[in-house]
VEXVEX-7217 format. One record per residue: residue number from 1; residue in three letters; x, y, z of N, C-alpha, C, CB in turn. Coordinates in nm, 4 decimals, always signed. Atoms other than C-alpha are relative to their C-alpha. Glycine has a CB too. Layout:
BEGIN
SITE     i    aa        nxx        nyy        nzz       caxx       cayy       cazz        cxx        cyy        czz       cbxx       cbyy       cbzz
SITE   NUM   ALA          X          Y          Z          X          Y          Z          X          Y          Z          X          Y          Z
...
END
This chain:
BEGIN
SITE     i    aa        nxx        nyy        nzz       caxx       cayy       cazz        cxx        cyy        czz       cbxx       cbyy       cbzz
SITE     1   MET    -0.1012    +0.1297    +0.0665    -4.1975    +0.5332    -0.2984    -0.0005    -0.0783    +0.1151    +0.1751    +0.0364    -0.0534
SITE     2   GLU    +0.0461    +0.1435    -0.1174    -4.2992    +0.2051    -0.0583    +0.1104    -0.1047    -0.0271    -0.1802    -0.0932    -0.0390
SITE     3   PHE    -0.0630    +0.0933    +0.0072    -4.0494    -0.0366    +0.0251    -0.0481    -0.1626    +0.1074    +0.1271    +0.0722    +0.0235
SITE     4   SER    +0.0994    +0.1135    -0.0641    -4.1246    -0.3634    +0.1569    +0.0790    -0.0805    +0.1081    -0.0578    -0.1132    -0.1209
SITE     5   GLY    +0.0065    -0.0269    -0.0508    -4.1290    -0.4340    +0.4465    +0.0407    -0.1509    +0.0849    -0.0838    +0.0816    -0.0164
SITE     6   GLU    -0.0432    +0.1080    -0.0107    -4.1357    -0.7628    +0.6872    -0.1014    -0.1012    -0.0934    +0.0144    -0.0237    +0.1458
SITE     7   GLU    +0.0665    +0.1554    +0.0564    -4.3747    -1.0050    +0.4545    +0.0929    -0.1001    -0.0167    -0.0701    +0.0029    -0.1460
SITE     8   PHE    -0.0838    +0.1326    +0.0342    -4.2939    -1.3653    +0.4455    -0.0990    -0.0706    -0.0728    +0.0588    -0.0925    +0.1309
SITE     9   TYR    +0.0523    +0.0065    +0.0973    -4.4093    -1.4959    +0.1554    +0.0237    -0.2359    -0.0032    +0.0912    +0.1383    -0.1263
SITE    10   LEU    -0.0392    +0.1756    +0.0546    -4.4481    -1.9392    +0.0981    -0.0974    -0.0352    -0.0839    +0.0004    -0.1309    +0.1220
SITE    11   PHE    +0.0508    +0.0726    +0.1246    -4.5109    -2.1242    -0.1777    +0.0035    -0.1851    +0.0187    +0.1116    +0.0559    -0.1371
SITE    12   VAL    -0.0183    +0.1533    -0.0238    -4.6288    -2.4710    -0.1969    -0.0636    -0.0337    -0.1634    -0.1059    -0.0776    +0.1622
SITE    13   LEU    +0.0297    +0.0915    +0.0753    -4.6253    -2.6898    -0.4776    -0.0551    -0.0879    +0.0225    +0.0634    -0.0325    -0.0407
SITE    14   GLU    +0.0926    +0.1158    -0.0365    -4.9162    -2.9334    -0.5226    -0.0207    -0.0586    -0.1506    -0.1553    +0.0516    +0.0845
SITE    15   ASP    +0.0528    +0.0922    +0.0859    -5.0187    -3.2164    -0.7465    -0.1507    +0.0118    -0.0360    +0.0263    -0.1231    +0.0553
SITE    16   ALA    +0.1361    -0.0193    -0.0149    -5.3457    -3.0938    -0.8271    -0.1090    -0.1322    -0.0053    -0.0293    +0.0961    -0.1057
SITE    17   GLU    +0.0860    +0.1197    +0.0597    -5.4800    -3.4297    -0.9741    -0.0072    -0.0707    +0.1624    +0.0928    -0.1135    -0.1520
SITE    18   THR    -0.0513    +0.0938    -0.1012    -5.3348    -3.6035    -0.6186    -0.0335    +0.0585    +0.1188    +0.1466    -0.0297    -0.0060
SITE    19   GLY    -0.0240    -0.1174    -0.1083    -5.3256    -3.3148    -0.3815    +0.1153    -0.0384    +0.0591    -0.1134    +0.0229    +0.1138
SITE    20   ARG    -0.1306    +0.0742    -0.0493    -4.9946    -3.4837    -0.2838    +0.1018    +0.1599    -0.0298    +0.0522    -0.1804    -0.1215
SITE    21   LEU    -0.1066    -0.1117    -0.0355    -4.7090    -3.1900    -0.1688    +0.1323    -0.0575    -0.0605    +0.0165    +0.0296    +0.1747
SITE    22   LEU    -0.0943    +0.0332    +0.1157    -4.4429    -3.1747    -0.4285    +0.1549    +0.0984    +0.0473    -0.0874    +0.0585    -0.1753
SITE    23   GLY    -0.0838    -0.0976    -0.0361    -4.2403    -2.8891    -0.2763    -0.0548    +0.0979    +0.0223    +0.0851    +0.0248    -0.0706
SITE    24   THR    +0.0526    -0.1330    -0.1073    -4.2095    -2.5442    -0.0713    +0.1423    +0.0827    -0.0351    -0.0278    -0.0474    +0.2155
SITE    25   SER    -0.0923    -0.1496    +0.0282    -4.0182    -2.2181    -0.1217    -0.0453    +0.0985    +0.1062    -0.0319    +0.0814    -0.1659
SITE    26   SER    +0.0478    -0.0879    -0.0941    -4.0111    -1.9830    +0.1153    +0.1180    +0.1788    -0.0574    +0.0365    -0.0954    +0.1947
SITE    27   ILE    -0.1007    -0.0938    -0.0084    -3.8982    -1.5762    +0.1132    -0.0503    +0.0794    +0.1056    +0.0306    +0.0748    -0.1263
SITE    28   VAL    +0.0229    -0.1814    -0.0633    -3.8541    -1.2522    +0.3538    +0.0315    +0.0801    -0.1055    +0.1111    +0.0622    +0.1369
SITE    29   ALA    +0.0349    -0.1008    +0.0912    -3.9733    -0.9827    +0.1531    +0.1599    +0.1340    -0.0327    -0.1583    +0.0764    +0.0869
SITE    30   SER    -0.1192    -0.0610    -0.0227    -3.6624    -0.7690    +0.2661    +0.0957    -0.0075    +0.1526    -0.0393    +0.1320    -0.0304
SITE    31   ALA    -0.0912    +0.0626    -0.0623    -3.4013    -0.9013    +0.5052    +0.0885    +0.0858    +0.0503    +0.0534    -0.0872    -0.0696
SITE    32   GLY    -0.0204    -0.1484    -0.0859    -3.2956    -0.6781    +0.7894    -0.0908    +0.0632    +0.0435    +0.0548    +0.1009    -0.0608
SITE    33   TYR    +0.0707    -0.1121    -0.0405    -3.5769    -0.4875    +0.8127    -0.0834    -0.0117    +0.1424    -0.0908    +0.0311    -0.1133
SITE    34   SER    +0.0624    -0.0147    -0.1470    -3.6886    -0.5981    +1.1799    +0.1125    -0.0673    +0.0983    -0.1623    -0.0873    +0.0157
SITE    35   GLU    -0.1158    +0.0984    -0.1055    -3.3611    -0.7846    +1.2949    +0.1003    +0.0348    -0.1128    -0.0316    -0.2123    +0.0400
SITE    36   PRO    -0.1619    -0.0280    +0.0903    -2.9710    -0.7320    +1.1800    -0.0403    -0.1549    -0.0528    +0.2039    +0.0287    +0.1169
SITE    37   PHE    +0.0019    +0.0988    +0.1126    -2.9202    -0.9528    +0.8933    +0.1671    +0.0177    -0.0088    -0.1081    +0.0439    -0.1552
SITE    38   TYR    -0.1642    -0.0464    +0.0373    -2.5483    -1.0219    +0.8487    +0.0030    -0.1726    -0.1415    +0.1675    -0.0150    +0.2212
SITE    39   ALA    -0.0462    +0.1265    +0.0889    -2.4103    -1.2604    +0.5420    +0.1270    +0.0186    -0.0374    -0.0797    -0.0261    -0.1288
SITE    40   PHE    -0.0916    -0.0082    -0.0120    -2.0850    -1.3635    +0.4971    +0.1083    -0.0519    -0.1179    -0.0044    -0.0378    +0.1035
SITE    41   CYS    -0.0555    +0.0656    +0.1437    -1.8278    -1.4305    +0.1879    +0.1739    -0.0629    +0.0880    +0.0238    +0.1709    -0.1753
SITE    42   ASN    -0.0834    +0.0744    -0.0463    -1.5433    -1.6392    +0.2239    +0.1228    +0.0400    -0.0630    -0.0355    -0.1275    -0.0123
SITE    43   ASP    -0.0675    -0.0842    +0.0671    -1.2879    -1.3991    +0.0750    +0.1646    -0.1425    -0.0163    +0.0130    +0.1829    +0.1076
SITE    44   ALA    -0.1402    +0.0046    +0.0113    -0.9105    -1.5491    -0.0581    +0.0953    +0.1202    -0.0088    +0.0199    -0.0684    -0.1025
SITE    45   LEU    -0.1214    -0.0920    +0.0409    -0.6256    -1.3118    -0.0048    +0.1199    -0.0230    -0.0172    +0.0188    +0.0813    +0.0666
SITE    46   ILE    -0.1329    +0.0797    +0.0584    -0.3215    -1.3391    -0.1612    +0.1478    +0.0962    +0.0132    -0.0310    -0.0367    -0.1835
SITE    47   HIS    -0.0746    -0.0262    -0.0716    +0.0154    -1.2599    +0.0348    +0.1154    +0.0131    -0.1048    +0.0014    -0.0859    +0.1093
SITE    48   ALA    -0.1313    +0.0361    +0.0937    +0.3253    -1.2027    -0.2305    +0.0971    +0.0980    +0.0371    -0.0237    +0.0081    -0.1688
SITE    49   SER    -0.1433    -0.0715    -0.0225    +0.6727    -1.0909    -0.2163    +0.1242    -0.0678    -0.0890    +0.0426    -0.0133    +0.1692
SITE    50   ARG    -0.0967    +0.0184    +0.1207    +0.8970    -1.1197    -0.5288    +0.1117    +0.0097    +0.0901    -0.0025    +0.1137    -0.1347
SITE    51   GLU    -0.1374    +0.0047    -0.0816    +1.1928    -1.0379    -0.2945    +0.0120    -0.1057    +0.0992    +0.0239    +0.1283    +0.0770
SITE    52   LEU    -0.0290    +0.1388    -0.1029    +1.1476    -1.2966    -0.0193    -0.0328    -0.1471    -0.0836    -0.1216    +0.0063    +0.1551
SITE    53   LYS    -0.0077    +0.0972    +0.0671    +1.0326    -1.5146    -0.2969    -0.1263    -0.0685    +0.0541    +0.1301    -0.0651    +0.0071
SITE    54   VAL    +0.1427    +0.0499    -0.0881    +0.6491    -1.5600    -0.0766    -0.0987    -0.0066    -0.0717    -0.0520    +0.0854    +0.1120
SITE    55   ASN    +0.1244    -0.0427    +0.0570    +0.3488    -1.6178    -0.2179    -0.1066    -0.1051    +0.0992    -0.0028    -0.0262    -0.1886
SITE    56   ARG    +0.0812    +0.0733    -0.0918    +0.0760    -1.7339    +0.0330    -0.1619    +0.0689    -0.0337    +0.0638    +0.0236    +0.1723
SITE    57   LYS    +0.1431    -0.0140    -0.0008    -0.3187    -1.7571    +0.0343    -0.0916    -0.0396    +0.1019    -0.0404    -0.0551    -0.0951
SITE    58   ILE    +0.0318    +0.0084    -0.0985    -0.4797    -1.6615    +0.2955    -0.1453    -0.0065    +0.0026    +0.0570    +0.0816    +0.0605
SITE    59   HIS    +0.1106    -0.0566    -0.0126    -0.8809    -1.7156    +0.3737    -0.0572    +0.0302    +0.1208    -0.0695    -0.0578    -0.0576
SITE    60   ALA    +0.0663    -0.0641    -0.0760    -1.0764    -1.4855    +0.5127    -0.1589    +0.0251    -0.0119    +0.0638    +0.0978    +0.0001
SITE    61   LEU    +0.1344    -0.0155    -0.0331    -1.4152    -1.4798    +0.6569    -0.0825    +0.1489    +0.0121    -0.0041    -0.0652    +0.1215
SITE    62   THR    -0.0232    -0.0879    +0.0128    -1.5429    -1.1593    +0.5455    -0.1953    +0.1407    +0.0360    +0.0898    -0.0358    -0.1458
SITE    63   MET    +0.1224    -0.0586    -0.0010    -1.8969    -0.9569    +0.6718    -0.0597    +0.1089    -0.0711    -0.0123    +0.0255    +0.0962
SITE    64   LEU    +0.0203    -0.0919    +0.1517    -2.0980    -0.8048    +0.3979    -0.1441    +0.0422    +0.0436    +0.0056    -0.1030    -0.1819
SITE    65   HIS    +0.0613    -0.0322    +0.0000    -2.3733    -0.5817    +0.4094    -0.1406    +0.0467    -0.1286    +0.0653    +0.0391    +0.0597
SITE    66   GLU    -0.0174    -0.0425    +0.0944    -2.4109    -0.5493    +0.0629    -0.2010    -0.0871    -0.0386    +0.1760    -0.0433    -0.0738
SITE    67   LEU    +0.1150    +0.1156    +0.0226    -2.7746    -0.7929    +0.0993    -0.1074    +0.0637    +0.0842    +0.0412    -0.1706    +0.0567
SITE    68   THR    +0.1130    -0.0290    -0.0648    -2.9485    -0.5950    +0.3572    -0.1230    +0.0837    -0.0835    +0.0480    +0.0727    +0.1162
SITE    69   ALA    +0.1177    -0.0297    +0.0524    -3.2843    -0.4931    +0.2322    -0.0720    -0.1101    -0.1334    +0.0289    +0.1458    -0.0455
SITE    70   LYS    -0.0145    +0.0640    +0.1347    -3.2712    -0.7469    -0.0766    -0.0917    -0.1373    +0.0894    +0.1990    -0.0266    -0.0789
SITE    71   SER    +0.1117    +0.0935    -0.0557    -3.5425    -1.0138    -0.0780    +0.1088    -0.1950    +0.0508    -0.1578    -0.0160    -0.1820
SITE    72   ARG    -0.1109    +0.1156    -0.0101    -3.4040    -1.3375    +0.0876    -0.0967    -0.1412    +0.0186    +0.1197    +0.0285    +0.1520
SITE    73   LEU    +0.0620    +0.1329    +0.0010    -3.4644    -1.7468    +0.0477    +0.0170    -0.0235    +0.1209    +0.0494    -0.1064    -0.0874
SITE    74   THR    -0.0155    +0.0972    -0.1325    -3.5608    -1.9196    +0.3919    +0.0237    -0.1253    +0.0118    -0.0940    -0.0046    +0.0669
SITE    75   GLY    +0.0540    +0.1435    +0.0695    -3.6440    -2.2123    +0.2242    -0.0373    -0.0802    -0.1295    -0.0862    -0.0125    +0.0366
SITE    76   PHE    -0.0296    +0.0024    +0.1218    -3.6015    -2.4252    -0.0511    -0.0661    -0.1687    -0.0092    +0.1722    +0.0414    -0.0343
SITE    77   TYR    +0.0122    +0.1631    -0.0055    -3.7580    -2.8177    -0.0953    -0.0586    -0.0260    -0.1053    -0.0763    -0.0692    +0.1139
SITE    78   VAL    +0.0285    +0.0674    +0.1711    -3.8208    -3.0296    -0.4361    -0.0092    -0.1522    +0.0668    +0.1668    +0.0238    -0.1550
SITE    79   ASP    -0.0576    +0.1971    -0.0197    -3.9227    -3.4118    -0.3576    +0.0718    -0.0294    -0.0967    -0.1207    -0.1367    -0.0093
SITE    80   PRO    -0.0951    -0.0143    +0.0571    -3.6689    -3.5701    -0.5096    -0.0898    -0.0765    -0.1466    +0.1403    -0.0616    +0.0818
SITE    81   SER    +0.0744    +0.0541    +0.1759    -3.9020    -3.7339    -0.8000    -0.0084    +0.1039    -0.1076    -0.1780    -0.0487    +0.0060
SITE    82   LEU    +0.0122    -0.1608    +0.1033    -3.9157    -3.3574    -0.9506    +0.1167    -0.0266    -0.0621    +0.0042    +0.1806    +0.0824
SITE    83   ARG    -0.1181    -0.0807    +0.0474    -3.5535    -3.3258    -0.9964    +0.0312    -0.0644    -0.1617    +0.1440    -0.0220    +0.1194
SITE    84   THR    -0.0426    +0.0792    +0.1896    -3.5315    -3.5594    -1.3572    -0.1179    -0.0106    -0.0489    +0.0772    -0.1817    -0.0243
SITE    85   GLY    +0.1590    +0.0661    +0.0901    -3.7838    -3.6399    -1.6181    -0.0777    +0.1455    +0.0110    -0.1205    -0.1671    +0.1075
SITE    86   ASP    +0.1145    -0.0582    +0.0248    -4.0985    -3.4460    -1.6650    -0.0670    +0.1086    +0.1302    -0.0886    -0.1223    -0.0347
SITE    87   GLY    +0.0577    -0.0880    -0.1463    -4.1226    -3.3151    -1.2653    +0.1262    +0.1176    -0.0142    +0.0066    -0.1164    +0.1950
SITE    88   GLU    -0.0972    -0.1178    -0.0506    -3.7985    -3.0818    -1.3364    -0.0616    +0.1201    -0.0437    +0.1539    -0.0045    -0.0579
SITE    89   ALA    +0.0347    -0.1606    +0.0710    -3.9770    -2.7936    -1.5477    -0.1085    +0.0266    +0.1601    -0.1219    -0.0004    -0.2232
SITE    90   ALA    +0.0448    -0.0312    -0.1299    -4.2175    -2.8099    -1.1962    +0.0678    +0.0789    +0.0685    -0.0148    -0.0942    +0.0697
SITE    91   ALA    -0.1123    -0.0126    -0.0668    -3.9618    -2.7939    -1.0117    +0.0879    +0.1493    -0.0226    +0.0760    -0.1226    -0.0412
SITE    92   HIS    -0.0302    -0.1305    +0.0867    -3.8243    -2.5142    -1.1973    -0.0778    +0.1190    +0.0318    -0.0251    -0.0240    -0.1466
SITE    93   LEU    +0.1141    -0.1154    +0.0030    -4.1234    -2.2996    -1.1911    +0.0096    +0.0332    +0.1242    -0.1541    -0.0347    -0.0403
SITE    94   LEU    +0.0212    -0.1017    -0.1436    -4.1157    -2.3314    -0.8039    +0.1420    +0.0990    +0.0612    -0.0423    -0.1222    +0.1449
SITE    95   SER    -0.1322    -0.0749    -0.0064    -3.7734    -2.2314    -0.7961    -0.0270    +0.1444    -0.0153    +0.1017    -0.0464    -0.1111
SITE    96   ARG    +0.0283    -0.0885    +0.0882    -3.8757    -1.9383    -1.0048    -0.0969    +0.1378    +0.1033    -0.0878    -0.0910    -0.1333
SITE    97   ALA    +0.1511    -0.0614    -0.0907    -4.1802    -1.8440    -0.7415    +0.0894    +0.0519    +0.1051    -0.1444    -0.1329    +0.0722
END
């Protein structure tokens, strides 16, 4: 079985008639392959006590490793003119790439 490694992919959305650049997206095939990759989650921890009548929500930043070796989006840009109307389908296509 082969695994993806350091591959980097850049997708470009171009208007074929005018040659105008309308958007880009890029991904790394495998996060954490050649250098450490850290992701963080903003968790809310609840500390409560009925006896003391205390209920506190505390935010904690937690380091995750579940995303290591997953594909990672490294860039995404869509021309604002494509965010509504007929261009929305083209922007959606780029996001799928």
